[in-house]
C-alpha positions as a Markdown table, in Angstrom:
| # | Residue | x | y | z |
|---|---|---|---|---|
| 1 | Met | 6.9 | 12.9 | 8.2 |
| 2 | Ser | 4.0 | 11.4 | 10.2 |
| 3 | Glu | 3.4 | 7.8 | 10.7 |
| 4 | Ile | 2.3 | 5.7 | 7.7 |
| 5 | Thr | -0.4 | 3.1 | 7.8 |
| 6 | Leu | 1.0 | -0.4 | 7.2 |
| 7 | Thr | -1.1 | -3.2 | 5.6 |
| 8 | Asp | -0.4 | -6.7 | 4.4 |
| 9 | Asn | -0.3 | -5.3 | 0.9 |
| 10 | Asn | 2.3 | -2.5 | 1.5 |
| 11 | Phe | 4.4 | -3.9 | 4.3 |
| 12 | Glu | 7.2 | -5.3 | 2.1 |
| 13 | Gln | 7.7 | -2.1 | 0.2 |
| 14 | Glu | 7.1 | 0.4 | 3.0 |
| 15 | Val | 9.1 | -1.5 | 5.7 |
| 16 | Val | 11.5 | -4.1 | 4.3 |
| 17 | Glu | 12.5 | -2.3 | 1.1 |
| 18 | Ala | 12.4 | 1.2 | 2.7 |
| 19 | Ser | 14.7 | 0.0 | 5.6 |
| 20 | Lys | 17.5 | -0.3 | 3.1 |
| 21 | Thr | 17.7 | 3.6 | 3.1 |
| 22 | Met | 16.7 | 4.4 | 6.7 |
| 23 | Pro | 15.6 | 2.4 | 9.7 |
| 24 | Val | 11.9 | 1.7 | 10.0 |
| 25 | Leu | 10.0 | 1.4 | 13.4 |
| 26 | Thr | 6.8 | -0.6 | 13.1 |
| 27 | Asp | 4.1 | -0.5 | 15.7 |
| 28 | Phe | 1.6 | -3.4 | 15.8 |
| 29 | Trp | -1.5 | -2.2 | 17.6 |
| 30 | Ala | -5.3 | -2.4 | 18.0 |
| 31 | Ser | -8.0 | 0.2 | 19.0 |
| 32 | Trp | -9.2 | -2.0 | 21.9 |
| 33 | Cys | -5.7 | -2.2 | 23.5 |
| 34 | Pro | -5.1 | 0.3 | 26.4 |
| 35 | Pro | -1.3 | 0.0 | 26.3 |
| 36 | Cys | -1.4 | 0.5 | 22.5 |
| 37 | Arg | -3.4 | 3.7 | 23.0 |
| 38 | Ala | -0.9 | 4.8 | 25.7 |
| 39 | Met | 2.0 | 4.3 | 23.3 |
| 40 | Ser | 0.3 | 6.1 | 20.3 |
| 41 | Pro | 1.2 | 9.7 | 21.3 |
| 42 | Ile | 4.8 | 8.7 | 22.2 |
| 43 | Ile | 5.3 | 7.0 | 18.8 |
| 44 | Glu | 3.7 | 10.0 | 17.1 |
| 45 | Glu | 6.1 | 12.4 | 18.9 |
| 46 | Leu | 9.1 | 10.3 | 18.0 |
| 47 | Ala | 8.0 | 10.1 | 14.3 |
| 48 | Lys | 8.1 | 13.9 | 14.2 |
| 49 | Glu | 11.4 | 14.3 | 16.2 |
| 50 | Tyr | 13.2 | 11.7 | 14.0 |
| 51 | Asp | 11.7 | 12.9 | 10.7 |
| 52 | Gly | 14.1 | 12.2 | 7.9 |
| 53 | Lys | 16.2 | 9.8 | 10.0 |
| 54 | Ile | 13.7 | 7.0 | 10.7 |
| 55 | Lys | 10.4 | 6.0 | 9.1 |
| 56 | Val | 7.5 | 5.0 | 11.4 |
| 57 | Gly | 4.6 | 2.8 | 10.4 |
| 58 | Lys | 1.5 | 1.5 | 12.3 |
| 59 | Tyr | 0.0 | -1.9 | 11.6 |
| 60 | Asn | -3.5 | -2.4 | 12.9 |
| 61 | Val | -3.9 | -6.1 | 13.8 |
| 62 | Glu | -7.7 | -5.8 | 13.5 |
| 63 | Glu | -7.4 | -5.0 | 9.8 |
| 64 | Gly | -4.4 | -7.2 | 8.8 |
| 65 | Thr | -3.1 | -10.5 | 10.1 |
| 66 | Val | -0.7 | -11.9 | 7.5 |
| 67 | Val | 2.3 | -9.9 | 8.5 |
| 68 | Ala | 1.5 | -10.1 | 12.2 |
| 69 | Glu | 1.3 | -13.9 | 12.0 |
| 70 | Lys | 4.5 | -14.1 | 9.9 |
| 71 | Leu | 6.4 | -12.1 | 12.6 |
| 72 | Gly | 4.8 | -14.2 | 15.4 |
| 73 | Val | 3.0 | -11.2 | 17.0 |
| 74 | Gln | 0.9 | -12.7 | 19.9 |
| 75 | Ser | 0.8 | -9.7 | 22.2 |
| 76 | Ile | 0.4 | -6.0 | 21.5 |
| 77 | Pro | 1.7 | -3.4 | 21.3 |
| 78 | Ala | 4.6 | -5.0 | 19.5 |
| 79 | Phe | 7.4 | -3.1 | 18.0 |
| 80 | Phe | 10.0 | -4.0 | 15.4 |
| 81 | Ile | 12.9 | -1.9 | 14.1 |
| 82 | Tyr | 14.0 | -2.9 | 10.6 |
| 83 | Lys | 17.4 | -1.9 | 9.1 |
| 84 | Asn | 18.8 | -3.1 | 5.8 |
| 85 | Gly | 15.8 | -5.3 | 5.3 |
| 86 | Val | 16.0 | -7.2 | 8.6 |
| 87 | Val | 14.6 | -6.9 | 12.1 |
| 88 | Ile | 17.4 | -5.5 | 14.3 |
| 89 | Asp | 15.3 | -5.0 | 17.5 |
| 90 | Ser | 11.9 | -5.8 | 18.8 |
| 91 | Trp | 9.9 | -5.6 | 22.0 |
| 92 | Val | 6.4 | -6.1 | 23.3 |
| 93 | Gly | 4.5 | -3.7 | 25.7 |
| 94 | Ala | 4.5 | -0.1 | 26.6 |
| 95 | Met | 7.7 | 1.8 | 27.5 |
| 96 | Ser | 8.8 | 5.3 | 28.1 |
| 97 | Lys | 9.5 | 7.8 | 25.3 |
| 98 | Glu | 13.2 | 7.9 | 26.5 |
| 99 | Glu | 13.5 | 4.1 | 26.3 |
| 100 | Val | 12.1 | 4.0 | 22.7 |
| 101 | Ala | 14.3 | 6.9 | 21.7 |
| 102 | Lys | 17.4 | 4.9 | 22.9 |
| 103 | Lys | 16.4 | 2.0 | 20.7 |
| 104 | Ile | 16.0 | 4.4 | 17.8 |
| 105 | Glu | 19.3 | 6.0 | 18.5 |
| 106 | Lys | 21.0 | 2.6 | 18.5 |
| 107 | Ala | 19.3 | 1.8 | 15.1 |
| 108 | Leu | 20.8 | 5.0 | 13.7 |
| 109 | Leu | 24.4 | 4.0 | 14.4 |
């Protein structure tokens, strides 16, 4: 499964509800953000590697603001891992593929 596009309209269903069956990693990004562009291929690779174990969604803060505001996103890239309908981990900024993979592995426990 590749990454899904998240919007204000589908966030509740695609993330909060879906996280009751498997963890969901959300990536809040924008096209003008260099660290976001740097993280994009890493997140894409992890989405493929963890296919069937974790769902990955991307939320473009240029196109939607309601969810970003609700979560208090002020800097991007911002990442949230949902499990059982709640945020279990979050961070802001770029990090290595290995660091993100560790966070995913922790969410799978």
